[in-house]
C-alpha positions in Angstrom: -6.3 2.0 25.8 -6.9 5.2 23.7 -6.9 8.5 25.5 -8.0 10.5 22.4 -11.3 11.6 24.0 -9.6 13.1 27.1 -7.5 15.7 25.3 -9.3 19.1 24.9 -9.9 20.7 21.6 -8.4 24.2 21.2 -10.7 26.6 19.4 -9.0 29.2 17.1 -10.1 32.8 17.6 -12.1 33.0 14.4 -14.1 29.7 15.1 -17.3 29.5 17.1 -18.9 26.3 18.4 -22.5 26.0 19.5 -24.2 23.0 21.1 -28.0 23.0 20.7 -30.7 20.6 22.0 -30.2 17.0 21.1 -26.4 17.4 21.2 -26.3 19.0 17.7 -22.8 20.6 17.4 -22.5 23.5 14.9 -19.1 24.9 14.1 -18.6 28.2 12.1 -15.4 29.5 10.8 -13.9 31.5 7.9 -14.0 28.5 5.5 -17.7 27.5 6.2 -20.1 25.9 8.6 -20.4 22.2 9.6 -22.9 20.4 11.8 -22.7 17.0 13.5 -25.0 15.0 15.8 -23.2 13.8 18.9 -24.4 10.8 20.9 -26.7 11.9 23.8 -24.5 10.2 26.4 -21.4 12.3 25.6 -21.4 15.7 27.2 -19.6 18.7 25.6 -18.4 21.6 27.8 -16.9 24.9 26.5 -14.5 26.7 28.8 -12.9 29.8 27.2 -11.4 28.7 23.9 -11.3 25.0 24.8 -13.9 22.3 24.2 -13.8 19.1 26.2 -15.9 16.0 26.0 -16.8 13.7 28.9 -18.4 10.2 29.2 -20.7 9.0 31.9 -19.1 5.5 32.5 -16.1 3.5 31.5 -18.1 0.9 29.5 -16.7 -0.2 26.2 -19.4 1.7 24.2 -18.9 4.9 26.1 -15.1 4.8 25.7 -15.3 4.2 22.0 -18.0 7.0 21.5 -15.8 9.4 23.6 -12.8 9.1 21.3 -14.9 9.0 18.1 -16.9 12.2 18.8 -13.8 14.0 20.0 -12.0 13.2 16.7 -15.1 14.2 14.7 -15.5 17.6 16.5 -11.7 18.2 16.2 -11.9 17.5 12.4 -14.8 19.9 12.1 -12.9 22.7 13.9 -9.8 22.1 11.8 -11.9 22.0 8.6 -13.7 25.3 9.1 -10.5 27.0 10.3 -8.0 25.7 7.7 -9.8 23.3 5.3 -8.5 20.0 4.0 -6.6 19.3 0.7 -6.1 16.0 -1.2 -4.1 15.8 -4.3 -4.2 12.9 -6.8 -1.8 12.4 -9.8 -2.5 10.5 -13.0 0.4 8.3 -14.0 0.2 6.9 -17.5 0.8 7.8 -21.1 -2.1 9.8 -22.5 -3.9 10.2 -19.1 -5.5 13.6 -18.8 -7.9 15.4 -16.4 -9.9 18.5 -16.8 -12.8 20.1 -15.1 -15.7 22.6 -15.8 -16.9 23.7 -12.4 -17.5 20.6 -10.3 -17.7 18.3 -13.3 -14.4 16.3 -13.6 -13.5 14.6 -16.9 -10.9 11.8 -16.8 -9.2 10.2 -19.8 -7.4 7.2 -18.2 -7.0 4.6 -20.9 -10.5 3.4 -21.4 -12.4 3.6 -24.7 -14.4 6.5 -23.3 -13.9 9.5 -21.0 -15.2 9.2 -17.4 -17.4 12.1 -16.2 -17.6 12.5 -12.5 -19.8 15.1 -10.7 -18.4 16.2 -7.4 -20.5 17.4 -4.5 -20.9 21.2 -4.1 -18.9 21.1 -0.8 -15.8 19.9 -2.6 -13.8 22.3 -4.9 -11.8 20.7 -7.7 -9.0 22.1 -9.8 -6.8 20.3 -12.3 -3.1 21.1 -13.1 -1.4 19.9 -16.3 2.3 20.9 -16.7 4.4 19.7 -19.6 6.7 16.9 -18.6 4.8 16.2 -15.4 1.8 14.0 -14.5 -1.6 15.7 -14.4 -2.7 16.5 -10.8 -6.3 16.7 -9.4 -6.5 19.0 -6.4 -9.5 18.6 -4.1 -10.4 21.1 -1.3 -13.1 20.9 1.3 -14.0 21.6 5.0 -15.4 18.1 5.5 -12.6 15.6 6.0 -14.8 12.5 5.6 -16.4 13.8 2.4 -13.1 14.8 0.7 -11.6 11.4 1.6 -14.6 9.5 0.2 -14.5 11.6 -3.1 -10.7 11.1 -3.4 -11.1 7.3 -2.9 -13.9 7.2 -5.5 -11.7 9.0 -8.1 -8.8 6.7 -7.3 -11.1 3.6 -7.8 -11.6 4.5 -11.4 -8.1 3.3 -12.2 -6.1 2.0 -9.2 -2.3 2.0 -9.6 -1.1 -1.4 -10.9 2.0 -3.0 -9.4 4.0 -3.7 -12.6 4.3 -0.3 -14.3 2.7 1.9 -11.7 0.1 3.3 -14.0 -3.2 4.6 -12.6 -4.5 7.3 -10.2 -2.6 7.6 -7.0 -2.3 10.1 -4.1 0.6 12.5 -4.4 3.5 11.0 -2.5 1.9 7.5 -2.3 4.4 4.7 -2.6 3.2 1.8 -4.8 4.7 -1.6 -4.1 6.2 -2.7 -7.3 6.5 -6.3 -8.6 9.0 -7.7 -11.0 7.7 -8.8 -14.4 8.3 -12.0 -16.2 12.0 -12.8 -16.6 12.2 -14.6 -19.9 15.6 -16.1 -20.5 17.2 -17.1 -23.9 17.4 -20.7 -25.0 14.3 -22.1 -23.4 14.4 -24.8 -20.8 17.7 -26.2 -19.5 
């Protein structure tokens, strides 16, 4: 049984959390502001610099909602305090990435470049160093949104298992396969 919902959320000194009517949670911090609707059955209580969530019963639905909303509120607090960063690298000969504002241009082996417009909440930067793979760096306060955008960019050219070419997360291990092993002399 998960006990995620029972652990309290520590609020940093520069973060404020407000709960309005209809269980709308708003979190403000130095990096920005986020809002999330919480299920009406789940109660939030703020004591000092800690936020705790409680559920009315131990039914399966209430237990799952308890852990879910605790994790969502914790991600909001962490996002407005520190922010989230995802980095993707382009592995392949001639693969390039560049950006103008939130418009990302990818040249990844197709006959045409791919243009991808990122949401305003996500900041993008591209780094290209000689002798290294190009890196796309995404920054945002919203964990769900940055993960979705990173997954979409990765889906344009997933890493293939034979040579490892494609777009991958920095530090991601790709399971490699052996290619054909052609021997000399034909059949024996």
